[in-house]
mmCIF file of the C-alpha atoms, coordinates in Angstrom:
data_MODEL
# 
_entry.id   MODEL 
# 
loop_
_atom_site.group_PDB 
_atom_site.id 
_atom_site.type_symbol 
_atom_site.label_atom_id 
_atom_site.label_alt_id 
_atom_site.label_comp_id 
_atom_site.label_asym_id 
_atom_site.label_entity_id 
_atom_site.label_seq_id 
_atom_site.pdbx_PDB_ins_code 
_atom_site.Cartn_x 
_atom_site.Cartn_y 
_atom_site.Cartn_z 
_atom_site.occupancy 
_atom_site.B_iso_or_equiv 
_atom_site.pdbx_formal_charge 
_atom_site.auth_seq_id 
_atom_site.auth_comp_id 
_atom_site.auth_asym_id 
_atom_site.auth_atom_id 
_atom_site.pdbx_PDB_model_num 
ATOM 1   C CA . MET A 1 1   ? 126.569 83.904  80.612  1.00 0.00 ? 1   MET A CA 1 
ATOM 2   C CA . THR A 1 2   ? 123.338 84.811  78.860  1.00 0.00 ? 2   THR A CA 1 
ATOM 3   C CA . GLU A 1 3   ? 121.359 87.916  79.647  1.00 0.00 ? 3   GLU A CA 1 
ATOM 4   C CA . ALA A 1 4   ? 117.957 87.862  81.308  1.00 0.00 ? 4   ALA A CA 1 
ATOM 5   C CA . THR A 1 5   ? 115.420 88.224  78.530  1.00 0.00 ? 5   THR A CA 1 
ATOM 6   C CA . THR A 1 6   ? 113.504 91.485  78.281  1.00 0.00 ? 6   THR A CA 1 
ATOM 7   C CA . GLN A 1 7   ? 110.409 91.546  76.119  1.00 0.00 ? 7   GLN A CA 1 
ATOM 8   C CA . THR A 1 8   ? 109.484 95.222  76.403  1.00 0.00 ? 8   THR A CA 1 
ATOM 9   C CA . THR A 1 9   ? 110.524 97.768  73.786  1.00 0.00 ? 9   THR A CA 1 
ATOM 10  C CA . GLU A 1 10  ? 111.413 100.827 75.870  1.00 0.00 ? 10  GLU A CA 1 
ATOM 11  C CA . SER A 1 11  ? 115.200 101.120 76.096  1.00 0.00 ? 11  SER A CA 1 
ATOM 12  C CA . VAL A 1 12  ? 115.760 104.087 78.402  1.00 0.00 ? 12  VAL A CA 1 
ATOM 13  C CA . ARG A 1 13  ? 114.715 102.586 81.736  1.00 0.00 ? 13  ARG A CA 1 
ATOM 14  C CA . PRO A 1 14  ? 117.572 102.320 84.255  1.00 0.00 ? 14  PRO A CA 1 
ATOM 15  C CA . ASN A 1 15  ? 116.509 98.744  84.961  1.00 0.00 ? 15  ASN A CA 1 
ATOM 16  C CA . ARG A 1 16  ? 117.757 97.705  81.558  1.00 0.00 ? 16  ARG A CA 1 
ATOM 17  C CA . ALA A 1 17  ? 121.399 98.177  82.557  1.00 0.00 ? 17  ALA A CA 1 
ATOM 18  C CA . MET A 1 18  ? 120.725 96.561  85.929  1.00 0.00 ? 18  MET A CA 1 
ATOM 19  C CA . MET A 1 19  ? 119.148 93.502  84.307  1.00 0.00 ? 19  MET A CA 1 
ATOM 20  C CA . GLU A 1 20  ? 121.816 93.245  81.604  1.00 0.00 ? 20  GLU A CA 1 
ATOM 21  C CA . ARG A 1 21  ? 124.363 92.789  84.405  1.00 0.00 ? 21  ARG A CA 1 
ATOM 22  C CA . ASP A 1 22  ? 122.146 90.470  86.504  1.00 0.00 ? 22  ASP A CA 1 
ATOM 23  C CA . ARG A 1 23  ? 123.909 87.148  86.114  1.00 0.00 ? 23  ARG A CA 1 
ATOM 24  C CA . ALA A 1 24  ? 121.678 85.398  88.669  1.00 0.00 ? 24  ALA A CA 1 
ATOM 25  C CA . SER A 1 25  ? 118.469 86.261  86.804  1.00 0.00 ? 25  SER A CA 1 
ATOM 26  C CA . ALA A 1 26  ? 120.068 85.216  83.534  1.00 0.00 ? 26  ALA A CA 1 
ATOM 27  C CA . ALA A 1 27  ? 121.134 81.872  85.000  1.00 0.00 ? 27  ALA A CA 1 
ATOM 28  C CA . LEU A 1 28  ? 117.575 81.281  86.214  1.00 0.00 ? 28  LEU A CA 1 
ATOM 29  C CA . GLY A 1 29  ? 116.165 82.071  82.768  1.00 0.00 ? 29  GLY A CA 1 
ATOM 30  C CA . LEU A 1 30  ? 113.978 84.910  84.036  1.00 0.00 ? 30  LEU A CA 1 
ATOM 31  C CA . VAL A 1 31  ? 111.978 86.810  81.420  1.00 0.00 ? 31  VAL A CA 1 
ATOM 32  C CA . VAL A 1 32  ? 111.109 90.466  82.058  1.00 0.00 ? 32  VAL A CA 1 
ATOM 33  C CA . GLU A 1 33  ? 107.659 90.952  80.582  1.00 0.00 ? 33  GLU A CA 1 
ATOM 34  C CA . ARG A 1 34  ? 106.882 94.400  81.970  1.00 0.00 ? 34  ARG A CA 1 
ATOM 35  C CA . ASP A 1 35  ? 109.184 97.122  83.254  1.00 0.00 ? 35  ASP A CA 1 
ATOM 36  C CA . ASP A 1 36  ? 107.416 100.292 84.324  1.00 0.00 ? 36  ASP A CA 1 
ATOM 37  C CA . PRO A 1 37  ? 108.082 102.615 87.276  1.00 0.00 ? 37  PRO A CA 1 
ATOM 38  C CA . GLY A 1 38  ? 106.513 100.918 90.272  1.00 0.00 ? 38  GLY A CA 1 
ATOM 39  C CA . HIS A 1 39  ? 105.286 97.920  88.267  1.00 0.00 ? 39  HIS A CA 1 
ATOM 40  C CA . ALA A 1 40  ? 107.101 94.895  86.904  1.00 0.00 ? 40  ALA A CA 1 
ATOM 41  C CA . VAL A 1 41  ? 106.189 91.443  85.619  1.00 0.00 ? 41  VAL A CA 1 
ATOM 42  C CA . VAL A 1 42  ? 108.794 88.668  85.447  1.00 0.00 ? 42  VAL A CA 1 
ATOM 43  C CA . SER A 1 43  ? 108.302 84.997  84.565  1.00 0.00 ? 43  SER A CA 1 
ATOM 44  C CA . MET A 1 44  ? 110.316 81.812  85.060  1.00 0.00 ? 44  MET A CA 1 
ATOM 45  C CA . ARG A 1 45  ? 109.898 78.276  83.820  1.00 0.00 ? 45  ARG A CA 1 
ATOM 46  C CA . VAL A 1 46  ? 110.673 75.842  86.632  1.00 0.00 ? 46  VAL A CA 1 
ATOM 47  C CA . ARG A 1 47  ? 113.464 73.415  85.689  1.00 0.00 ? 47  ARG A CA 1 
ATOM 48  C CA . ASP A 1 48  ? 114.327 70.052  87.246  1.00 0.00 ? 48  ASP A CA 1 
ATOM 49  C CA . ASP A 1 49  ? 117.384 71.607  88.908  1.00 0.00 ? 49  ASP A CA 1 
ATOM 50  C CA . MET A 1 50  ? 115.090 74.086  90.711  1.00 0.00 ? 50  MET A CA 1 
ATOM 51  C CA . THR A 1 51  ? 113.274 71.385  92.670  1.00 0.00 ? 51  THR A CA 1 
ATOM 52  C CA . ASN A 1 52  ? 113.972 70.138  96.167  1.00 0.00 ? 52  ASN A CA 1 
ATOM 53  C CA . GLY A 1 53  ? 114.016 66.645  97.685  1.00 0.00 ? 53  GLY A CA 1 
ATOM 54  C CA . PHE A 1 54  ? 110.220 66.506  97.540  1.00 0.00 ? 54  PHE A CA 1 
ATOM 55  C CA . HIS A 1 55  ? 110.265 67.198  93.756  1.00 0.00 ? 55  HIS A CA 1 
ATOM 56  C CA . ILE A 1 56  ? 108.601 70.592  94.252  1.00 0.00 ? 56  ILE A CA 1 
ATOM 57  C CA . THR A 1 57  ? 110.007 73.997  93.401  1.00 0.00 ? 57  THR A CA 1 
ATOM 58  C CA . HIS A 1 58  ? 112.570 75.078  95.992  1.00 0.00 ? 58  HIS A CA 1 
ATOM 59  C CA . GLY A 1 59  ? 111.258 78.134  97.846  1.00 0.00 ? 59  GLY A CA 1 
ATOM 60  C CA . GLY A 1 60  ? 114.518 79.980  97.241  1.00 0.00 ? 60  GLY A CA 1 
ATOM 61  C CA . PHE A 1 61  ? 113.803 80.064  93.507  1.00 0.00 ? 61  PHE A CA 1 
ATOM 62  C CA . VAL A 1 62  ? 110.289 81.384  94.070  1.00 0.00 ? 62  VAL A CA 1 
ATOM 63  C CA . PHE A 1 63  ? 111.793 84.055  96.336  1.00 0.00 ? 63  PHE A CA 1 
ATOM 64  C CA . ALA A 1 64  ? 114.430 84.918  93.693  1.00 0.00 ? 64  ALA A CA 1 
ATOM 65  C CA . LEU A 1 65  ? 111.720 85.382  91.056  1.00 0.00 ? 65  LEU A CA 1 
ATOM 66  C CA . ALA A 1 66  ? 109.677 87.655  93.341  1.00 0.00 ? 66  ALA A CA 1 
ATOM 67  C CA . ASP A 1 67  ? 112.788 89.540  94.448  1.00 0.00 ? 67  ASP A CA 1 
ATOM 68  C CA . THR A 1 68  ? 113.746 90.273  90.845  1.00 0.00 ? 68  THR A CA 1 
ATOM 69  C CA . ALA A 1 69  ? 110.301 91.669  90.040  1.00 0.00 ? 69  ALA A CA 1 
ATOM 70  C CA . PHE A 1 70  ? 110.571 93.772  93.216  1.00 0.00 ? 70  PHE A CA 1 
ATOM 71  C CA . ALA A 1 71  ? 114.016 95.057  92.189  1.00 0.00 ? 71  ALA A CA 1 
ATOM 72  C CA . ILE A 1 72  ? 112.775 96.123  88.774  1.00 0.00 ? 72  ILE A CA 1 
ATOM 73  C CA . ALA A 1 73  ? 109.673 97.836  90.167  1.00 0.00 ? 73  ALA A CA 1 
ATOM 74  C CA . CYS A 1 74  ? 111.512 99.744  92.893  1.00 0.00 ? 74  CYS A CA 1 
ATOM 75  C CA . ASN A 1 75  ? 114.326 101.014 90.661  1.00 0.00 ? 75  ASN A CA 1 
ATOM 76  C CA . GLU A 1 76  ? 112.040 103.647 89.223  1.00 0.00 ? 76  GLU A CA 1 
ATOM 77  C CA . ASP A 1 77  ? 114.626 106.224 88.171  1.00 0.00 ? 77  ASP A CA 1 
ATOM 78  C CA . ASP A 1 78  ? 118.407 106.565 87.830  1.00 0.00 ? 78  ASP A CA 1 
ATOM 79  C CA . ARG A 1 79  ? 119.016 106.250 91.601  1.00 0.00 ? 79  ARG A CA 1 
ATOM 80  C CA . VAL A 1 80  ? 120.098 102.823 92.852  1.00 0.00 ? 80  VAL A CA 1 
ATOM 81  C CA . THR A 1 81  ? 117.423 101.314 95.092  1.00 0.00 ? 81  THR A CA 1 
ATOM 82  C CA . VAL A 1 82  ? 118.106 98.177  97.116  1.00 0.00 ? 82  VAL A CA 1 
ATOM 83  C CA . ALA A 1 83  ? 116.138 95.868  99.373  1.00 0.00 ? 83  ALA A CA 1 
ATOM 84  C CA . ALA A 1 84  ? 115.931 96.895  103.014 1.00 0.00 ? 84  ALA A CA 1 
ATOM 85  C CA . GLY A 1 85  ? 114.024 93.716  103.790 1.00 0.00 ? 85  GLY A CA 1 
ATOM 86  C CA . ALA A 1 86  ? 111.506 91.269  102.405 1.00 0.00 ? 86  ALA A CA 1 
ATOM 87  C CA . ASP A 1 87  ? 109.310 88.403  103.464 1.00 0.00 ? 87  ASP A CA 1 
ATOM 88  C CA . ILE A 1 88  ? 107.352 85.772  101.598 1.00 0.00 ? 88  ILE A CA 1 
ATOM 89  C CA . SER A 1 89  ? 104.407 83.491  102.255 1.00 0.00 ? 89  SER A CA 1 
ATOM 90  C CA . PHE A 1 90  ? 104.287 80.301  100.216 1.00 0.00 ? 90  PHE A CA 1 
ATOM 91  C CA . LEU A 1 91  ? 100.723 79.392  99.274  1.00 0.00 ? 91  LEU A CA 1 
ATOM 92  C CA . LYS A 1 92  ? 100.958 76.537  96.767  1.00 0.00 ? 92  LYS A CA 1 
ATOM 93  C CA . SER A 1 93  ? 103.701 74.186  95.648  1.00 0.00 ? 93  SER A CA 1 
ATOM 94  C CA . THR A 1 94  ? 104.710 73.856  92.002  1.00 0.00 ? 94  THR A CA 1 
ATOM 95  C CA . VAL A 1 95  ? 106.786 71.397  90.012  1.00 0.00 ? 95  VAL A CA 1 
ATOM 96  C CA . SER A 1 96  ? 109.240 71.253  87.147  1.00 0.00 ? 96  SER A CA 1 
ATOM 97  C CA . GLY A 1 97  ? 107.756 72.347  83.836  1.00 0.00 ? 97  GLY A CA 1 
ATOM 98  C CA . GLN A 1 98  ? 105.422 74.935  85.295  1.00 0.00 ? 98  GLN A CA 1 
ATOM 99  C CA . THR A 1 99  ? 105.753 78.638  84.493  1.00 0.00 ? 99  THR A CA 1 
ATOM 100 C CA . LEU A 1 100 ? 105.609 81.087  87.388  1.00 0.00 ? 100 LEU A CA 1 
ATOM 101 C CA . THR A 1 101 ? 104.896 84.789  86.951  1.00 0.00 ? 101 THR A CA 1 
ATOM 102 C CA . ALA A 1 102 ? 105.681 87.473  89.517  1.00 0.00 ? 102 ALA A CA 1 
ATOM 103 C CA . THR A 1 103 ? 103.863 90.812  89.389  1.00 0.00 ? 103 THR A CA 1 
ATOM 104 C CA . ALA A 1 104 ? 105.305 93.610  91.528  1.00 0.00 ? 104 ALA A CA 1 
ATOM 105 C CA . ILE A 1 105 ? 103.326 96.743  92.415  1.00 0.00 ? 105 ILE A CA 1 
ATOM 106 C CA . ARG A 1 106 ? 104.421 99.814  94.368  1.00 0.00 ? 106 ARG A CA 1 
ATOM 107 C CA . ARG A 1 107 ? 102.249 100.332 97.439  1.00 0.00 ? 107 ARG A CA 1 
ATOM 108 C CA . SER A 1 108 ? 104.070 103.306 98.946  1.00 0.00 ? 108 SER A CA 1 
ATOM 109 C CA . ARG A 1 109 ? 107.145 105.386 98.197  1.00 0.00 ? 109 ARG A CA 1 
ATOM 110 C CA . THR A 1 110 ? 108.021 108.219 100.535 1.00 0.00 ? 110 THR A CA 1 
ATOM 111 C CA . GLY A 1 111 ? 111.429 109.851 100.554 1.00 0.00 ? 111 GLY A CA 1 
ATOM 112 C CA . ARG A 1 112 ? 113.989 107.085 100.231 1.00 0.00 ? 112 ARG A CA 1 
ATOM 113 C CA . SER A 1 113 ? 111.722 104.266 101.486 1.00 0.00 ? 113 SER A CA 1 
ATOM 114 C CA . GLY A 1 114 ? 109.236 102.152 99.581  1.00 0.00 ? 114 GLY A CA 1 
ATOM 115 C CA . ILE A 1 115 ? 106.941 99.187  100.012 1.00 0.00 ? 115 ILE A CA 1 
ATOM 116 C CA . TYR A 1 116 ? 106.190 96.826  97.128  1.00 0.00 ? 116 TYR A CA 1 
ATOM 117 C CA . ASP A 1 117 ? 103.927 93.789  96.960  1.00 0.00 ? 117 ASP A CA 1 
ATOM 118 C CA . VAL A 1 118 ? 104.648 90.905  94.625  1.00 0.00 ? 118 VAL A CA 1 
ATOM 119 C CA . THR A 1 119 ? 102.200 88.150  93.767  1.00 0.00 ? 119 THR A CA 1 
ATOM 120 C CA . VAL A 1 120 ? 103.574 84.969  92.199  1.00 0.00 ? 120 VAL A CA 1 
ATOM 121 C CA . ILE A 1 121 ? 101.099 82.874  90.221  1.00 0.00 ? 121 ILE A CA 1 
ATOM 122 C CA . ASP A 1 122 ? 101.319 79.662  88.223  1.00 0.00 ? 122 ASP A CA 1 
ATOM 123 C CA . GLU A 1 123 ? 100.250 79.251  84.596  1.00 0.00 ? 123 GLU A CA 1 
ATOM 124 C CA . LEU A 1 124 ? 96.643  78.651  85.713  1.00 0.00 ? 124 LEU A CA 1 
ATOM 125 C CA . GLY A 1 125 ? 96.577  81.961  87.589  1.00 0.00 ? 125 GLY A CA 1 
ATOM 126 C CA . ASP A 1 126 ? 96.605  80.291  90.996  1.00 0.00 ? 126 ASP A CA 1 
ATOM 127 C CA . PRO A 1 127 ? 98.529  82.178  93.703  1.00 0.00 ? 127 PRO A CA 1 
ATOM 128 C CA . VAL A 1 128 ? 101.824 80.479  94.564  1.00 0.00 ? 128 VAL A CA 1 
ATOM 129 C CA . ALA A 1 129 ? 103.343 83.094  96.888  1.00 0.00 ? 129 ALA A CA 1 
ATOM 130 C CA . GLU A 1 130 ? 102.884 86.597  98.283  1.00 0.00 ? 130 GLU A CA 1 
ATOM 131 C CA . PHE A 1 131 ? 106.030 88.688  98.815  1.00 0.00 ? 131 PHE A CA 1 
ATOM 132 C CA . ARG A 1 132 ? 106.417 92.096  100.447 1.00 0.00 ? 132 ARG A CA 1 
ATOM 133 C CA . GLY A 1 133 ? 109.599 94.042  99.827  1.00 0.00 ? 133 GLY A CA 1 
ATOM 134 C CA . ARG A 1 134 ? 110.841 97.130  101.590 1.00 0.00 ? 134 ARG A CA 1 
ATOM 135 C CA . SER A 1 135 ? 113.195 99.312  99.576  1.00 0.00 ? 135 SER A CA 1 
ATOM 136 C CA . ARG A 1 136 ? 115.759 101.968 100.342 1.00 0.00 ? 136 ARG A CA 1 
ATOM 137 C CA . THR A 1 137 ? 117.000 104.409 97.722  1.00 0.00 ? 137 THR A CA 1 
ATOM 138 C CA . THR A 1 138 ? 120.716 105.183 97.904  1.00 0.00 ? 138 THR A CA 1 
ATOM 139 C CA . ASN A 1 139 ? 122.665 108.244 96.806  1.00 0.00 ? 139 ASN A CA 1 
ATOM 140 C CA . GLN A 1 140 ? 124.263 106.248 93.983  1.00 0.00 ? 140 GLN A CA 1 
ATOM 141 C CA . THR A 1 141 ? 123.096 106.495 90.379  1.00 0.00 ? 141 THR A CA 1 
ATOM 142 C CA . PHE A 1 142 ? 123.189 103.988 87.520  1.00 0.00 ? 142 PHE A CA 1 
# 
């Protein structure tokens, strides 16, 4: 199993270990382009095996891309933070060969709860999906 690709140079972020063990993101070919506390950018090239019966990108793969950006953004320190819930609105369909980019931004973090918004765009910058994730920080550490 290959590792998800990380293109940033900082090596001390807790997300590094999380992403090195993330077999799902690796299998999808996700590329971590930015990994900062409360802010992450992840991209994915849509493959033929990611399309549905209408030859458009299956929504589950768009959700997985957004969810990964959310996970990176909300794991801001050495405490394990997980999703408490998330929802997505699909705005535009895409097809095999396109590159999608998810940008996650922290909106609020109070105590152990957080809210993060993720925008997924295509290679032209057109919005593909809007995702809102709700996080919960656990007592576990990396």
